C-alpha positions, -999 to +999 in steps of 0.1 A: -022+328-071+008+307-063+043+316-075+041+291-103+013+312-119+034+344-120+045+356-154+081+367-157+074+404-151+054+398-120+079+372-107+108+396-111+089+424-094+078+403-064+113+387-061+129+422-059+104+440-037+086+414-016+111+388-006+093+379+026+061+370+009+070+360-027+056+324-023+020+335-031+003+366-043-021+367-013+010+369+010+024+397-011-009+416-005-005+409+033+030+425+032+019+454+010-011+462+032+012+462+062+033+488+044+003+510+037-011+509+072-002+539+094+012+534+129-014+522+154-039+517+127-055+484+115-054+459+087-082+434+083-081+405+058-094+371+049-067+348+034-058+312+030-046+296+062-013+285+047+007+315+059+000+305+095+019+272+094+039+264+063+077+267+063+076+287+030+059+315+049+082+315+080+100+347+071+066+365+066+053+352+099+084+363+118+082+397+101+045+401+111+051+389+147+080+413+151+062+443+138+024+438+143+000+428+170-026+402+161-057+415+178-082+388+167-084+358+144-111+334+132-095+303+118-115+281+095-094+251+087-102+226+060-101+191+075-103+170+044-141+166+044-170+189+047-166+225+037-157+256+056-178+284+069-170+303+037-182+274+016-148+266+000-126+236+003-095+251+016-087+266+050-090+303+056-080+328+082-099+360+090-078+384+111-072+420+124-036+433+126-026+464+145+004+482+132+021+483+166+044+461+186+029+465+221+027+427+228-011+428+230-030+396+237-049+384+207-082+366+208-084+334+186-112+311+178-117+282+154-147+272+134-148+237+118-172+222+093-190+202+120-196+234+140-217+250+111-250+242+094-254+232+058-250+268+047-217+271+066-231+294+093-218+286+128-243+271+152-229+295+179-208+326+176-183+330+191-178+293+187-167+280+221-145+249+218-111+236+229-092+258+205-107+292+217-078+311+234-064+344+243-026+344+239+004+367+236+022+365+202+056+358+219+043+323+226+044+315+189+081+319+187+086+291+213+077+265+186+101+258+157+091+278+127+068+301+147+035+286+135+004+305+146-006+276+168-029+296+191-045+265+207-013+249+219-009+244+257+020+257+278+033+222+283+035+214+246+053+247+240+076+238+269+084+206+251+096+226+221+117+249+243+134+223+265+141+195+241+165+191+212+150+188+178+152+157+156+172+177+132+198+182+160+205+145+166+200+128+132+196+134+095+163+136+076+168+132+039+150+131+006+163+105-018+163+095-054+142+109-082+148+084-111+133+109-137+118+078-154+100+055-130+086+033-158+121+025-169+139+022-136+114+009-110+097-025-108+075-045-084+098-071-069+079-100-084+082-089-120+119-098-125+143-126-119+147-131-082+184-139-086+190-105-100+178-088-068+203-077-041+187-079-006+201-067+027+233-053+012+255-024+021+264+002-005+298-014-012+283-049-012+257-038-037+284-026-061+305-058-058+274-080-061+268-069-098+231-073-091+209-049-110+178-045-087+177-033-051+149-026-026+133+008-030+114+027-003+087+046-022+064+056+007+031+038+002+000+034+023-005+042+059+014+015+078+032+017+112+062-002+125+071-023+094+060-029+058+056-012+024+085-031+010+075-040-025+095-019-050+129-023-066+151+002-084+177-004-111+209+007-092+233-015-112+269-004-108+260+023-084+232+037-104+251+040-137+220+040-160+200+063-139+228+088-136+234+087-173+197+093-179+196+123-155+225+140-173+210+133-207+176+147-196+191+177-178+223+185-198+228+217-179+236+197-147+272+190-140+264+162-117+234+139-112+236+144-074+210+172-076+185+146-086+199+114-071+201+131-038+221+121-006+236+090-020+258+085+010+227+075+029+216+048+004+215+012+018+215+024+054+187+014+078+163+042+086+130+053+099+106+064+072+071+077+068+045+084+041+043+121+031+005+120+029-009+122+065-046+126+059-053+095+080-026+101+105+011+096+109+027+063+103+064+057+110+081+024+102+115+009+102+135+000+071+164-024+075+197-019+056+197-025+019+171+001+007+175+031-016+148+056-008+127+078-030+118+115-028+084+104-014+099+078+008+115+103+031+139+088+056+155+097+089+189+084+099+200+081+135+224+060+156+212+024+155+209+021+192+183+049+192+161+036+165+137+015+186+133+042+212+126+069+186+102+048+166+081+043+198+081+081+203+072+089+167+042+066+167+029+083+198-002+104+201+017+135+211+038+134+180+007+133+159-005+164+177+029+181+172+031+174+135-004+189+130+009+220+148+040+222+125+019+215+094-019+211+097-021+201+060-022+165+049+016+164+044+046+158+066+077+172+048+114+169+058+113+206+070+085+198+094+099+165+106+133+180+118+114+205+140+098+177+160+112+177+196+133+147+206+118+131+236+143+107+251+131+076+268+145+040+269+114+024+284+097+019+251+120-005+233+103-038+245+069-028+232+084-013+200+103-044+191+072-066+197+051-043+174+078-044+147+079-082+149+041-085+146+039-060+117+067-079+099+050-112+104+018-099+091+034-082+061+052-115+053+021-136+056+010-126+021+026-139-011+032-104-023+061-101+003+095-111-008+100-128+026+068-149+022+074-185+032+040-203+033+004-196+037-011-198+072-042-216+058-020-243+043-016-261+077-032-290+095-057-314+081-084-289+071-087-254+058-115-247+083-093-255+113-065-235+098-089-206+092-100-207+128-064-209+140-056-179+117-084-158+132-074-166+168-037-161+160-041-127+143-068-115+167-043-121+195-016-102+176-040-074+168-049-070+205-012-073+215-003-044+192-033-023+204-023-029+241+013-020+232+004+012+215-018+023+244+009+013+268+035+033+248+012+063+250+007+058+287+044+056+294+051+087+273+022+107+289+034+097+324+070+106+318+062+140+304+032+147+327+008+151+299-022+136+316-042+168+313-033+170+276-044+136+263-053+101+272-036+069+260-065+055+239-058+043+204-087+040+179-088+004+166-088+018+131-053+031+138-039-004+141-024-009+107-028-047+105-052-069+085-065-041+064-072-067+036-084-096+059-106-081+086-126-051+097-136-036+130-173-041+137-191-023+165-212-045+188-237-038+216-226-050+250-255-063+270-257-047+305-257-080+323-222-087+310-205-056+324-197-075+356-176-100+336-152-074+323-121-085+342-126-121+332-132-113+296-101-091+295-080-122+297-088-132+260-083-111+229-119-117+219-130-105+254-106-075+252-123-063+220-158-072+234-153-050+264-145-021+241-177-027+221-161-041+190-151-074+173-127-082+146-147-096+117-125-117+094-132-118+057-134-155+049-139-149+012-106-128+010-087-155+029-100-183+007-091-162-024-055-159-009-056-197-005-066-203-041-039-178-053-013-198-033-027-230-048-022-217-083+013-207-072+020-243-062+005-257-094+028-234-114+058-243-093+063-208-078+058-223-044+057-257-029+038-271+001+070-291+008+095-261+009+093-226+023+096-195+002+101-191-036+109-222-056+107-212-093+112-175-096+137-170-124+133-173-162+161-198-165+148-222-138+143-257-152+119-281-136+129-318-134+110-346-116+114-382-109+094-406-087+109-393-054+122-358-061+117-324-076+148-306-089+150-269-099+181-264-119+197-235-138+204-236-175+238-252-168+223-280-148+233-267-114+207-275-087+190-245-071+163-264-051+158-300-043+125-313-028+125-349-017+093-370-016+070-341-026+033-344-019+024-323-049+040-321-083+037-288-102+027-286-139+055-295-163+054-263-182+036-237-160+006-237-184-029-243-170-061-243-192-093-228-180-125-241-198-162-242-191-160-279-185-132-304-178-115-313-211-079-316-201-063-336-172-044-305-160-073-280-161-074-255-133-102-271-113-087-306-115-053-293-103-068-273-075-087-303-062-056-324-065-037-297-045-063-296-017-062-334-015-024-334-014-024-307+013-050-320+037-054-356+028-079-376+006-101-384+036-107-347+042-112-337+006-149-332+006-151-311+038-123-289+026-139-283-008-171-276+010-155-249+031-138-233+001-168-234-022-192-221+005-169-191+010-169-185-028-207-183-027-217-219-037-254-220-045-276-247-030-264-282-040-241-268-067-212-292-074-178-281-059-161-282-093-188-260-108-183-234-081-146-235-085-148-233-123-171-203-122-147-185-099-117-192-121-135-182-153-151-151-139-132-137-110-097-152-105-078-129-129-095-098-116-084-107-081-049-116-093-046-082-110-057-064-079-034-085-056-004-079-079-014-043-086-018-047-124+016-064-127+004-100-129+028-130-127+002-154-141-008-142-176-042-150-189-046-160-225-083-153-232-104-157-263-128-128-256-161-119-241-175-154-243-146-168-223-147-197-247-111-205-239-085-193-213-052-205-201-028-192-175+010-190-182+034-184-154+056-155-163+088-169-148+084-202-168+076-186-201+095-199-231+095-188-267+073-217-276+048-213-247+022-197-269+026-223-295+023-250-268-010-235-257-022-234-293-014-270-302-020-288-269-050-269-257-067-243-280-069-264-312-080-296-294-106-277-275-118-260-307-120-295-324-141-308-294-166-279-298-167-285-336-176-321-329-202-311-304-217-287-329-219-315-355-237-336-329-263-309-322-267-302-359-276-339-365-303-337-339-320-308-357-323-330-388-332-362-370-368-371-376-369-392-345-359-363-323-387-346-303-396-309-308-382-302-274-349-319-282-346-300-315-354-267-298-327-274-272-303-284-299-310-252-319-303-231-287-270-250-282-260-245-318-266-208-315-243-206-284-217-228-300-216-208-332-209-176-313-182-193-292-166-210-322-165-177-341-147-162-312-123-192-310-115-192-347-107-155-347-087-160-315-068-190-330-056-168-358-043-142-334-026-169-313-010-185-345+005-151-354+020-145-319+032-181-317+051-177-349+068-146-336+084-167-308+086-136-286+115-134-263+111-117-229+135-097-209+121-096-174+141-065-165+117-046-188+089-054-164+054-068-169+039-037-185+063-037-215+064-074-219+027-079-216+020-055-244+040-076-268+013-102-270-015-078-281-050-093-281-038-128-272-037-118-235-066-104-215-064-067-213-052-054-180 
């Protein structure tokens, strides 16, 4: 039982009498059994493994090591999969303590799930492996926090003894807890771009009068650079958040207990994700970020950042962090105990890795530094795709070479060749996780002689190691179509890098030779001369089962492809796109595209934008009788009314006329039995669709009359719900 499960009586008792072990009841039993054991007699227990490593048990560990001899231990860790030899999904430790302090050597062994059968019984006992060891307890004190790291070599222990700790040369800090993330945190693309303060110092942020600032919230495993997607409301130095903290916790005299370490906000840092089940991942954050309690950050002199980042993403550090905390978490208290290994020879490789990781992060439209899509180049999407694959395969291999070289340099400097090799699993290269996968291949024996020659190319480099990088053509084509929709809506332009329309007060004006994006006062924000492609006038695109409107989604996408690559190349480009989408036989290209946009586009969009869509789908229901996309940043109070009058009602009228046509056939004496049967079938389908559309039209009319006003600061979740059944459910 953990401390949180104690009732008040038990808590008071434990706090008063068992201060060394009060974290958990099992630890209290360990301490109490030690008290009951006579001199030179023995205590034997099976407990959770947590007391061996976690900082919350450090006092208990030191007490045991100073007063008891560990004679033997069988450690059964939980590794995140499989079970343990006791059949439970948490790590355990079985040990014998002698109530003496004679500095006796203890015998330690480790049994992991893959060393047992399906019943958890070890294949061999004792289990002979690399962790079996006989060691004196004094060695545990050589490592910060005195973890019972019985398998650690002398050289690694020496690294702890001879080097400063990261806590000695820099500051590791937890940051802000907003106390209401739904209110104060947004994805960057939800709000007006002009209201975001990028790359600012703390003082610049206050003076800017901006409301939203980059927020480091941890995120997925990613090394070197990335996970830059959130914003936090820190208007006027966090005025609203601080007020909310004090309102929520009136007993606090200052919000600083929750909005922690504010002096470090907006400073550049090294950060990592708390969860480490798939390994450590350290990355750089430039100035301008506020950091979250889960986006733990380390602050050090700027000239040391590159060097340290190279060290932290080294194999030895992964090994060391698992010594300090073998659970799936890396906390501040663990991080500051990591030895500081000083080396200046890593910077070149580190900088190159950061540059590659940044370029890859910014290659997707979900990055605020996105400029243009790689596939939107040249005269064909196929050649752009092939260039993309070659380009990013080269970058992938460069990063892999660099990471292995960083390991090698580090291993050589600190003479760790007998501890580890420099190899890096390809799965640990945190690039292209959405666009490619590592696929094992069989290398024919006759090609072994060509290794040196093949090593000169990235493809050969991978081949020699028995793998290839398999790119996901479908995913990349979907990214292309998402970018196409962005250009149709005016968010992007093939004639200008970066965001074009990304504010609710942006006004689009066009003439024969130019596109102007102006603010509500007529001031020009963007000017595009001689554009190849003109976005939709209102940022509203209908999606129907057949072409009815000149600006329907399929028509506009085809126009976009033609404008991008040229009319003479249109067919081959559509063929490439549609084949990637799963075109069937001789299916027409517009049919393939239409099916994708009706069935799959919005699902992909929701996934890409993590359920905070910027293109909102008005949808009539299960029949998908009528749909239309509205660009959030071009929404106006009359947008829904415009959809109703210009698209929904005309489309409904068209179907009503079509229904009348089929109905006449059923009463036509000259019509054949086959024609009448087909007409009856069509009528049945039309009746179902028209019922859906009539019901939907009533909902749309109601919402249109409300003339709903949006405040983008409220975020997509709040604003989306205002439209009820008119929008497709997220």
